[in-house]
C-alpha positions as CSV (number, residue, x, y, z in Angstrom):
1,M,78.3,97.9,83.2
2,S,78.3,100.3,86.4
3,L,78.3,98.6,89.7
4,S,75.5,100.9,90.9
5,D,73.2,100.0,88.0
6,I,73.1,96.0,89.1
7,P,70.1,95.0,90.6
8,L,70.3,93.9,94.0
9,R,67.5,92.5,96.5
10,T,68.1,92.8,100.3
11,L,68.2,90.3,103.1
12,T,64.1,91.0,103.5
13,G,63.4,91.0,99.7
14,E,63.4,94.7,98.7
15,S,64.9,95.8,95.6
16,A,68.4,97.4,96.4
17,S,71.5,98.6,94.3
18,L,74.7,100.2,95.0
19,A,73.2,103.2,93.6
20,D,71.3,103.3,97.4
21,F,74.8,104.4,98.5
22,D,75.4,106.7,96.1
23,G,78.3,109.0,98.0
24,K,78.7,106.4,100.6
25,A,82.0,104.2,100.7
26,V,81.3,100.7,101.0
27,L,83.2,97.5,102.8
28,L,81.1,94.4,100.6
29,V,81.7,91.6,102.3
30,N,80.5,87.9,101.4
31,V,79.7,86.8,104.8
32,A,78.6,83.4,106.9
33,S,77.6,82.4,110.3
34,R,79.3,78.9,110.3
35,C,82.9,79.8,109.5
36,G,86.2,80.1,111.5
37,L,85.9,83.5,110.5
38,T,82.6,84.6,111.2
39,P,83.9,86.3,114.1
40,Q,84.8,89.3,111.6
41,Y,81.3,90.0,112.1
42,E,82.7,92.0,114.8
43,G,85.0,94.0,113.5
44,L,83.1,94.9,110.7
45,E,80.0,95.8,112.9
46,R,82.5,98.2,114.8
47,L,83.6,99.6,111.7
48,Q,80.0,100.4,110.4
49,K,79.3,102.4,114.2
50,S,82.8,103.9,113.7
51,Y,82.8,105.5,110.3
52,G,78.6,105.0,109.7
53,D,77.7,109.1,110.3
54,R,80.8,109.8,108.5
55,G,79.4,108.3,104.7
56,F,80.6,104.6,105.3
57,T,78.6,101.5,105.5
58,V,79.4,97.7,105.7
59,L,77.1,95.7,103.3
60,G,77.0,92.1,104.0
61,V,76.3,89.6,101.6
62,P,75.5,86.2,102.7
63,C,76.8,83.1,100.9
64,N,76.5,79.2,101.3
65,Q,79.2,78.3,98.7
66,F,82.1,77.5,100.7
67,A,81.4,74.1,102.7
68,G,77.9,75.1,103.4
69,Q,78.5,77.8,106.2
70,E,75.9,79.7,105.5
71,P,72.9,77.4,105.6
72,G,70.2,79.4,106.6
73,N,67.2,81.3,105.1
74,A,66.7,85.1,105.5
75,E,65.3,85.1,108.6
76,E,67.5,83.0,110.2
77,I,70.3,84.5,109.1
78,Q,68.9,88.2,110.4
79,S,68.2,86.5,113.6
80,F,71.8,85.0,114.0
81,C,73.6,88.7,113.1
82,S,71.4,90.6,115.3
83,A,71.6,88.2,118.2
84,T,75.0,87.0,118.0
85,Y,76.9,90.0,116.7
86,G,74.4,93.2,117.5
87,V,74.8,93.9,113.2
88,T,73.1,97.1,112.2
89,F,74.9,97.2,109.0
90,P,72.6,96.3,105.4
91,M,72.4,92.7,104.4
92,L,71.7,91.7,100.7
93,E,70.0,88.2,100.1
94,K,71.9,85.3,100.3
95,T,74.3,85.2,96.9
96,D,76.4,82.8,94.7
97,V,79.7,84.6,94.5
98,N,81.3,82.3,91.9
99,G,80.4,79.3,89.6
100,D,77.9,79.5,86.8
101,G,75.2,80.9,89.2
102,R,77.6,83.8,89.9
103,H,75.5,87.3,90.6
104,P,76.2,89.8,88.1
105,L,77.4,92.1,90.7
106,Y,80.5,89.5,91.5
107,A,80.9,88.8,87.9
108,E,82.0,92.8,87.9
109,L,83.5,92.5,91.1
110,T,85.8,89.3,90.4
111,K,87.6,91.1,87.8
112,V,89.3,93.7,90.3
113,A,92.6,92.6,91.4
114,D,93.9,92.4,95.1
115,A,96.9,93.9,96.3
116,D,99.0,90.6,94.9
117,G,97.3,91.4,91.3
118,E,95.1,88.2,91.2
119,A,91.7,88.8,90.2
120,G,89.2,85.9,89.7
121,D,87.1,84.0,92.0
122,V,86.2,84.7,95.6
123,Q,88.5,82.5,98.0
124,W,86.6,82.1,100.7
125,N,84.2,83.8,103.4
126,F,84.6,87.4,103.9
127,E,86.5,88.6,101.0
128,K,86.3,92.7,101.3
129,F,85.6,95.2,98.5
130,L,86.1,98.5,99.4
131,I,84.1,100.4,97.0
132,G,84.6,104.5,96.8
133,K,82.0,107.2,96.9
134,D,81.9,107.4,93.1
135,G,80.9,103.6,93.0
136,Q,83.9,102.2,91.9
137,V,86.3,99.8,93.7
138,V,89.2,100.6,95.1
139,A,90.6,97.2,96.9
140,R,90.0,93.9,97.1
141,I,90.8,92.4,100.7
142,R,91.3,88.7,100.6
143,P,89.4,86.9,103.8
144,R,91.8,86.3,106.8
145,T,92.5,90.0,106.5
146,E,90.7,91.4,109.5
147,P,88.2,94.3,108.9
148,E,90.2,96.4,111.2
149,A,93.6,95.8,109.7
150,P,95.7,98.9,109.7
151,E,95.5,98.8,105.8
152,V,91.9,98.3,105.8
153,V,91.2,101.4,108.3
154,A,93.8,103.4,106.5
155,A,91.8,102.9,102.9
156,I,88.3,103.5,104.8
157,E,89.8,106.8,106.1
158,A,91.6,108.0,103.0
159,L,88.0,107.6,101.0
160,L,86.8,109.6,103.9
161,G,89.2,112.3,103.8
162,A,90.1,111.5,107.4
């Protein structure tokens, strides 16, 4: 199954899929509002502002599977992201990324290995998957790597032909 064929829902409840982003590079990130890594929203938003007009988007995926750090409902999540970090990038509905209830999107994404050759479960909030304009995953970036780390920026720029 192609990633772009997997049905998704936006944070506001509309139907979506990665096909909506065909021709764009996407940095898909499972996010949480009450995590020590939550300040990564700042870097994600800067990436959105820097590269958004060049065929790139961040796509946030709220997840409450890691120590209950995303307990809010859709409205609370949207309000927090907007008011606290000025988030303008699209967000999907709250999603399970691991376990028996793992969303089909993450069932596919977690097959992809990181730079150390490790695939499998998402480790924590703010794990990132960089998806090329062709819909293929080109990098899996673990949670502690900042969104604006040189290797992340270089990978985005390579996809955008910078």
